N, C-alpha and C positions, 0 to 999 in steps of 0.2 A: 335344216331348211325351213322356210315358212311356206305352207301350202294354202291355197285359196286364191280366188281371182283378184286381179288388181282392182282396187277401189274405183268404182265408176262414178261419173258425174251424177248429180241428182236424177232420179228416175224420170223418164219421160221426155227429156230434152226440152228445147224451147217450145212454148205453147204456140199454137197456130195464131197467126196475126201479130205476133210480138215483133217489136222492132229489133234489129240486130243488136245483140248484147255488146255493151262496151267491153273493153279489155278487162277481164275479171281482176278485181283487186284482191290483195292477199286476205284470206279469211281472218275475221276478228277472233283472236284466241279468247277463251273463257278463263275465269279464275281457276287456278290449279292445272291449267292446260300445259301440255308438254312444250308447245311453242312459246308460250308466254314466259316460261321459266327455263330457258335453255341451260343445259348443263353440259360441259364438255369433259367431265371427269374421265380420265383414262387411267386404268390401273393395269400395270404389267404383271401384277401378282395373280397367280391362278386362284380362282374361286369356283365354287360349284354353280351350276345353272340356277339352283334354288336361291343361292345368295344373290345372284344376278337379278332374279325376279324382285327380291326385297329391295335391293339398291335401286332398281328401275322405278319401283313405286315411290320410293323416297324422292328420287330425282324428279318425278312427275308432280311432286307436291302433295302426295296423298297423306292424310292425317288419320283417316279412319277406314277400316275394312270390316265388313260384316261377313262372317263365314263360319264354316264347320269343317274340321279336318277329316280326312279319310285316306285310304291307302295310297292312291295315285298322287294326291297333293301333299302327302305327309312330308316329303323332303323339304318343301317350302316352309312348312310350319316350324321347322327347327330353327332356321336363321331368323324367321319372323319374331321369334321369342326374344331375340337380342336387339331388335330395332328400338331405338330411342325416339323415333319420329312417328311411328305408326301405332295407333291404338287398334288392336283387334278385338272385336266384340263377338263372342261366341253365341250365335243364335241357336234356336231349338229346331229349326227346319230351314232348308235351303230357300223355300219360298219366302219365309220371313226375312232371310238375309237379302234377297233380291228386292223386295218391297222396301226394306229399310234403306238400302242404297238409293232407291228411287226417291223416297221421302227426303233423304238427306240432300240429294241433288236438287229437288224441287224447292226446298226451303232455302238453300244457300246459293244456287246457281253454279256450284262446283260439280265436278264429275263424281258420282257415287261409285263405290267399288264393292263388289261382292266376290266371294271365293268359295269354291266347292270342289269336291272330288269327282272322279269319273263315274260313268254309268248312272245310277239312280240319283247321285248327288247332283250331277250336271242336268239330268232331265227334270229334276225338281225346280230348276231355275227357268225352265221354258216359259212358265206362266208370267213371272215378273219381267222377263226379258220381252215377251210379246206385249205386256202392259206398257212398259217403258217405250217400246217402239211406236205404239199407237198414240201415245201422248207426248212424243218427242222429248224424252227425258235423257240427259247425258249420263250414261252409265257404262262402266267397264266390268265385265264378268270374266274372272280368271278361273279356269277349270283345269284340274289334272286329267291326264289321259294315260292309258296304259303305255308301256314302253314301245318305242318305235317299231321294234321287230315283231311286236304282237298285234299291231294295228291291222285290222281286217281278218283276224283269226277267231273272232268271237271269244276273246279272252275274258276272264272273270272281270266283271264290272266294266266291260267295254261298251261304249255307245258312240255312234258317230254324231257327236254333239254339234260339230260344225255343219254337217248336213241337215240335222234336225232344226237348228236355229237359223239357218241361212235365210229363210223367208221372213223372219221376224227380227232380224238385226239390221243395223246399218251396214255392218261388215263383220265377218268372222275370219279368224286366223287359226291355223294349226301349226304349232312350232315343234320341230323335231331336232333342230340344231341349236345348241346352247348359245352359240355366237350370235344368233338372231334375236335373242330375248330382249335386249335393251331397245333396239330399233323397233321391234314389233310393238312393245308396250308404249313407246313414244308415239307411234303411229295410231295406236288404238285410242289414246287420250285425245289426240288431235282430231281424229275422225269423229269421235263421240261428241265433241264440244264445239265443232265448227259447222258452218252451214246450218241445215236443219238438224238440231241435236238428236241423238238417238243412242241405243245400246250397241256396244261392240263386244264380241266374245273373243277371248284369247285362250285357246285350248293348248296346253303344253304337255308334251309327252314326259312321263316320269323319267325316262332315260336321259332326256335333255336336262332335267333338274339335277340328276346325279352325276352327269359328266362335268369335266372341268372346262373352264373358259376364262377369258379376261373380260372385264367390264369396260364397255365403251359407249357412253351415252351420246347419241348423235347431236351434233351442233345444229344441224338443220335437217329437214325432212324432204324427201323427194317422192312424191306420190303422183306419178303420171296419170292424167285423166281425172284427178280429183281437184277441182278448182271451183268451189262454190262461189257463185256471183253474189256479192253483197251490195255493190253499188248499182242503183237502178238506172235505167236509160233515161236521159233527160227529155227525150221526145214524149215518152209515155207519161212522165211526171207532168209535163206542160199540159197534155191532153186531160189528165185526171184533174188538174187544177181548174181547167176551163169548165169541165163538166160539173165539178163540185160547186164552183162559183155561180153557176147558172141554174142549178136544180131548184125546184120549188118544194119537193118532198124528199129531201135527202136523208139517208140513214147510213151511219157508220156501223158495219157489222164486224165487231171486234172478236177475234179468236185467240186461242192460246199462244199464237206466235207473238202477241204483244207482251206476254209474260216472258217467254223464252228469250226474246231479243232485248229485254230490259228497256222497253220503249214507253213506259208509263208516263214519264214527264212529257215526252214529245206528243203522245196521244192526247194528253190533256190540253196542250196548246192547240192541237188540231181541232178538237171539239169546240174549244172556246172561239177560235178564229172562224170556223166554218158555220157555227150556229146550228149544225145538223143534230138530229137525234142520234143517240148511240145505244146499241145493245151489246151486252157482254155475254158471250156463250158460257156454258158450264166450265170450260177450261180457262176462261178469261175473267172470271169474277175477281174483282179487286184491281184489274188493270186500269179502270176508271172508277173513282170513288162512287159508291152508291149514293152518297149525299149530293153529287153533282146534279144540278137541275135538268141536264140534258140526258142523263142516264135513265133509260127505260127499263133496265133490268135484263133478265135472261130471256132469250127467245127460245122457241122450239116446243117440243112435245109437252113439257111442263113449265113453259115460260109464262111470263106475264102477258095479259091480254094486250096492253099497249105495245109491248115489244113485238109480239107476233103480228099485231094489226099494222104497225108502222111498216114492217117489212113487206107485208102484202100490198099496201097502198103506196109504197114508195115509187118515185120516178127515177131515183138513183140509189143503188146499193153499192157501197164502197166496202168490199171485204178486205179486212186487214189481218193477215195471219190466220185466216179461217179456211175451212175446207168444204163448206157446203155439205156438212154431214146430214144424213137422213133424219136424225133426231131434231135437227134445226129446220130443214126444208119441208118436212112432211112429203106429200106427193110432189115429186120434183117438178113435174110438168106444170103445176099450178103455183109454184113458188114465185113470189114477187113478179107477177105477170107483166106489169107495166114498167119495170125498172130497167134502166141501163146498168150494166154491171162493170165495175172496176174491181179487179182482183189483184192484190199485192201479196206476194208470198215468196219466201226464200227458196222454196222447192218448186221448180217449174212444172214438175209432174202433177202438182195439185191444181194448177191453173187450167181450166177447161175440162178437168176430169169429170166433174158432175154437172156444172153449169157453164155454158160458154161465156167467156169474158169479152166485153166490147173493148176494154182497155186492160191488157195484161201487163203487170209490172213484176219483174223478177228482181228480188233484192232483200237485204236484211231490213226488217220493218223499221228499226230505229233510223237507219239511213234513208229509207223511203220517205218517212214523215219529215225528217230534217230537211230533205231536198224539196218536199212538197210545200212546206210552210211559206217560204219566200215567194214561190210561184203563185200560191193561192192569194197571198197578200197583194201581189202585183195585179192579179186579175180583178180583185175587189177594188183596188185603187183606180184601175182603168175603167171598169164597167159598173162599179157600185156593188153593194152587197145585195143579194137576192131578198125579196120580200117573203119571209117565212111565217108571217103572222097567222095566216089561215091554217098552215100546217100545224103550228103549235097549238092553235085553238082546238083543232081536231084531236091532237094527242092529249091535251089536257082534259078534254071531254072523256076520252077513254080512261084516263087515270082516275078521274072522279067517279066514273060509273062502275069501273071494274078493278077496284083495288085488291091486293092480296088479302086474304082473310081465311077464316076457318069456322066451322061449327063445333061447339062443345059436344063431346060424345054423351050419349044418354045411357051408357052401360056401367057408369060408375068409375071408369078408368080415366087416366090422364089424357088430355089432348096432346099428342106429340108436337104439334106446332107450337103450343104454349111453352112446352119444355125447352124446345130449341130456341125460341125467341128470347126467353129469359136467360138462357145460357149466353147468347150473343150479347145481350144488354149488360149482364153482370160482368162477364169476362172482358168484353170490350174489343175494339177493332185492332189492337196491337197483338192479340193472341193469334195463334195458328190453329186452324180448324181442319181436321183430317177426317174425311168420311169414308164409310164403307159404301156399298152399292145397294140401291133400292129406294124405298120410300124415304127413309131417313136422309139419304143423300140429296134427294130433291128438296125436302123440307129445309135441310141445312143450307142449300144454295138459295132458297127463297126467303127464309125468315131470319137469317143473319145478315147484317149489313157489313159489307167488305169495303174498307177504305184504302187499302194498300195492296200492292201485288205480293204474291208468294205467301199469303195468309190463308188461302183456301187450296187444299190438296185433296184430290180425289181421282179415282180411276174412271176417266171419261170415255175413252175410246173402246177399251176392252170390257169395261164393266166387271171388274174382278172382285168377287166376294172374298173377304179375307185381307183386303188391302189395308184397312184402316189402322189396326194395332201396330204392325211392323213399320208402316210408313210414318206413323206418329212417332215411333221410337227413333227412326232415322232423322226426322225433322228436329226432334228435341236434342239429339246429339249434335246436329249441325247448328242449332240455335239454342244453346243451353240457357240463355237468359230470357227466353220468351216462354210464356205459358202455352202449352200444346194440349189441345183437346182432341181426342179421338171420339167422333160421333159415329157409333156403330149400331147395327141391328143385331138381334139375338141370333139370327142365322149366320151372318158374316162373322160375328164374334167367335162362334164355335169352330171356325176354320183355322184361325191363327192365334187364339188367345194364349197359347203356350209361350208366346213371346213376352208375356207379362213376367215370366220368370227371368228372362233376359233383362228386362227393365229393372226388376227388383235387385238382382245381383250386381248389375252394373251402374246402379244409382242414376237411373234415367226416369225421373218422376213425371211420366205422362199422366193425364187425367182422362178417364173414359166416361162418356155419357152413353149408356147403353139404352137404346130406344127399344124396349122389350114389349113387343105386341104378341108374343108367343106364337108367331107365325112367320112364314116367308112372305113378308108383307106385300111387296109389289106383285108377286105371283098371285097372291090371294086377291088383290085388287082386280087383276085381269080376270080371274075366275069369277069374281062378282059381276063384272061388267060384260064379259064376253062368253062365259061358260055357265050361265044360269045358276050362279052361286053353288056350283058343284066343287067343293073344296078338297080336291084330290091331293093328298100328301103335302099339305102346306102347314099343318098344325105341328108346332115344335114342342108344345107342353112345357114351355119355360117360364111362363109368367102368370097365366090366368088359373083360377081355381086354387085349391089347397096344396097341390104338388108343384114344386118347381124343380124340373129336371133338365139341366143341373140347377142347383141353388147358386146363383151367381155371386151372392155375398160370401158364401162359404168358399166358393172357388177363388174369389179374390183374396180371401184370407190365406188360403193354401198357397197362393203364389207370392205371399209377402206384401200384399197390397191392402189398402183400406177399402173395405166394402160397405156400401150404403144402399139401403133399399128405400125407394120413394113410391108411395101408392096414392098419395093425396095431394091435391093442388097446393094446399097451404104448407107443404113440406118442400116444395121445389126450390124456392129461393135459398132457404137455409142450407139445403144439401149442396147446392152449387157454391155458395159462399164458404162453406166448410172445406170443400175440395180445393178452392182457391187458396186457402190458408195452409194447406199441406204441401210442402215442397221437398220433403225428404224421402218420400216413397210414392209409388203410383197409387191412384185412387180409381175405384170403379163404382159408379152410381147406377144402380139397376132401377130405371124408371119404368114402371108398369103402365103402359099406354094402351089405348083402345085398339083392338084389332080391326075395327070397322072404319077407322079413319082412312081417308083417301087423299091422294095428291091431286089437287086442282090448282090451276086450270089443266086441261089435258087435250092433246090432239091424238086421236087414236092412230095406231101405226098404219101407214099406207094411205091415209086420207089427206085431203087438202088442209092446209093451215086455215083456210076460210071456215073450216068446220070445227074450230076450237070450241070447247065447252068450258064455260066459266065455272060451273059446278054441274053436278049430275043433272042432265036434262035441261040445262040453261045455257044457251048460246047467245053471243052478241048478235044484235040485229044489224046486218050489213046491208049496204046498198050494193048488191051483187054485180051491178053493171058499171061500177066505178072503173 
């Protein structure tokens, strides 16, 4: 049997003040999704449950699985060896397998798949599962479980992984009957990829893998209570169009939902038609090209001054697939104090969760914008376009006065911002950039220009150190013809760099720009600013001085990669160009950068966005009574 609650509708129900939802439309299936590629294969021949798992993954359109075998999952690894459709990539740690599946999903839009054994194998997946949940990544994790008769006895390598992951998955299943395997896996792929995407866990007892069954892939799915609303209500769309057409200081606040829904083309049309300013959050970089004149860049704690300022002074904020995260809003009570709020999201639980919405719109963002465009055009034709000249004059003044920039360090080491800027300029906008978490993540979001969606991958919600290397590996597997750069810090890199062995052995030639400041950089920045420069346990001893522990160039060589060390500014371009020319093995460039470099602008945690600092001790001069 399958244990676990019936999949529920999106958390939170309809937001307060929302118009009654129209009859839900059938959810849009994603590429590789079980519903998009229905198979009705019925085999009367008896097979094992393990064989049924492999056949189910094939029927779901799976081409790649990242995993590690172990006792409870071992029955499945035997028939997996015979599959002609599925490539299994043996990772070196389950966390690496989970992040690789996530990177694959983010880069391709298809469901990523990871596999692990019971107990510690499954618990090692908790972090990448939670990471995928926070960032709405479609992923299916399949774990082995001890035999059904042993569940609950504290058997060897038993862990209640369904219970452990239930708060951080979109849904979790426990399968003990082999006959339930095809249906459960089909449901898992459907749930993971429809509505608001997310991770789904399928925990399968070893006894179910070893028992005999017949394979029956479901022709259709029946999930009572799970009906994501994708079509927005027309009344809410008309009201949003009216407000957008009449606003004098409008801002489109674009979140990661624009990437997940594949709404980049529709978003650009909306920006062009509305004339509004647009900001793209950390998870939405590339949803609107940075070269677009109305794109003000990233808002929030380390956002651009124009982006943060525009939100604070706006009379209308139209949130599109964004969740009013604390890193964007700063002190919530002072965020966009004069703005009417329109909030469109596929997950009704997000609407009104942090900031009350004057116009709530539940629906898939691609459909929301498609419905909004003709209504907005009709409003403009009837009432004329709003006069936004004064608004853009103010925005252009902020742009001119507070551009992104940096100060060259005086300690003889490289400026990390220069390294990352040159990387983006040399490799170009068609490459995929995958960052770790910390200062280098913020610099990569600021100083690389993103012109297309799914070219910027990072751990936004959970902030997971160790994400970059395995996620870049997954992205390269999913997009083998694209150049993939992992931009990592020396702290993050040491958490998952063992996956370079996976890359070397499996011919996955990612490139790594290691921003090595010999420190836990973001923590050190906070210690500088808020702890009187008391650097407690942030020195990693990896780059500065005569000792390099570890020596990353030697480590790269040990993993079968090309290792390059760069310590001088005149070496930066040559090293990047050399790495660009190497496509038959991974490359690691160890850039020795200043540990005193800081990420600016900055809004300190818990304060108003009005208190943004352009640089240390320098704040924009506001008219506080606007």
